[in-house]
Legacy VTK file of the C-alpha trace (Angstrom):
# vtk DataFile Version 3.0
C-alpha trace
ASCII
DATASET POLYDATA
POINTS 118 float
-0.559 -6.094 -15.653
0.796 -3.412 -13.318
4.424 -2.800 -12.414
3.828 -4.115 -8.902
2.048 -7.221 -10.193
5.145 -8.102 -12.209
7.575 -7.314 -9.392
5.651 -9.190 -6.708
4.136 -12.160 -8.559
6.711 -14.608 -7.120
7.215 -13.014 -3.714
8.030 -15.468 -0.931
7.137 -13.417 2.134
3.478 -12.526 2.488
1.140 -11.670 5.338
-2.425 -12.959 5.516
-5.306 -10.854 6.813
-8.924 -11.919 7.313
-11.832 -9.840 5.999
-12.502 -6.997 8.443
-9.050 -7.154 10.047
-7.234 -3.833 10.499
-3.844 -3.769 8.796
-2.884 -0.384 10.215
-4.695 2.602 11.708
-4.610 6.293 10.915
-2.163 8.090 13.223
0.155 5.110 13.706
3.755 5.322 12.608
4.648 2.723 10.031
7.769 1.154 8.624
6.094 -0.988 5.951
4.125 -0.432 2.782
2.113 -3.252 1.272
1.380 -4.674 -2.155
-1.874 -6.597 -2.527
-1.034 -10.036 -3.890
-4.554 -11.418 -3.457
-7.804 -9.951 -2.120
-8.920 -6.358 -1.555
-8.120 -3.663 1.017
-10.226 -0.642 2.030
-8.433 2.635 2.692
-10.563 4.584 5.156
-10.213 8.347 5.561
-10.471 10.501 8.688
-14.277 10.681 8.313
-14.570 6.885 8.358
-15.456 6.721 4.650
-13.878 4.306 2.199
-11.562 6.484 0.152
-10.250 3.710 -2.070
-10.389 -0.041 -2.578
-6.929 -1.421 -3.349
-7.057 -4.429 -5.663
-4.437 -7.080 -6.460
-1.300 -5.425 -7.820
-2.108 -2.210 -5.958
-0.052 -0.728 -3.150
-0.732 1.283 -0.028
1.157 2.653 2.965
3.990 4.010 0.817
3.869 7.508 2.309
5.087 6.220 5.681
8.291 5.051 4.000
8.821 8.363 2.255
8.131 10.965 4.944
8.209 9.023 8.277
4.982 10.755 9.384
1.953 9.023 10.962
-0.394 7.094 8.694
-3.005 9.323 7.041
-5.565 6.542 6.552
-6.695 3.285 8.104
-6.278 0.120 6.039
-8.749 -2.723 6.577
-8.947 -6.019 4.722
-12.130 -5.869 2.614
-11.779 -9.579 1.836
-9.393 -12.238 3.036
-6.136 -11.051 1.551
-2.480 -11.809 1.065
-0.120 -8.837 1.216
3.566 -8.469 0.385
5.215 -6.222 3.000
7.914 -3.830 1.800
10.276 -2.308 4.369
12.457 0.795 3.899
15.504 -1.204 2.788
13.592 -3.107 0.107
11.721 0.034 -0.949
14.994 1.957 -1.395
16.512 -0.924 -3.366
13.459 -1.164 -5.639
13.340 2.586 -6.262
17.052 2.566 -7.123
17.067 -0.589 -9.238
13.643 -0.365 -10.892
12.852 3.136 -12.198
9.369 2.053 -13.299
8.587 1.095 -9.708
9.555 4.600 -8.553
7.339 6.144 -11.241
4.474 3.841 -10.291
4.736 4.874 -6.625
4.658 8.542 -7.649
1.624 7.931 -9.893
-0.251 6.204 -7.057
0.549 9.036 -4.646
-0.413 11.731 -7.167
-3.751 10.038 -7.876
-4.557 9.748 -4.155
-3.693 13.417 -3.603
-5.937 14.454 -6.508
-8.810 12.409 -5.108
-8.420 14.180 -1.765
-8.424 17.581 -3.463
-4.734 18.155 -2.670
LINES 1 119
118 0 1 2 3 4 5 6 7 8 9 10 11 12 13 14 15 16 17 18 19 20 21 22 23 24 25 26 27 28 29 30 31 32 33 34 35 36 37 38 39 40 41 42 43 44 45 46 47 48 49 50 51 52 53 54 55 56 57 58 59 60 61 62 63 64 65 66 67 68 69 70 71 72 73 74 75 76 77 78 79 80 81 82 83 84 85 86 87 88 89 90 91 92 93 94 95 96 97 98 99 100 101 102 103 104 105 106 107 108 109 110 111 112 113 114 115 116 117
């Protein structure tokens, strides 16, 4: 069980997306990251290729909360999915109060950068 699975297993606020629905697009500015509670999400790179499939317990969109730059990928629901949105205030609280969450976010970002050759 991942850190995010434990932290978000009883979350009250979720957003539902249908398979094929765009969650956010590359180039948009964002003020939310998401944790997949149920379903799967495709992260699509600038070439239109699926860079990663985010499964339940996984997160995406975290970079927008860290650097306030435009989204670097497009996120599309691969299946019907339920996502837990995390805004800047909640993100900051979780990073401060839950060190393992902060480490998990860094691990996810490092892995994505390695996959991109960064």
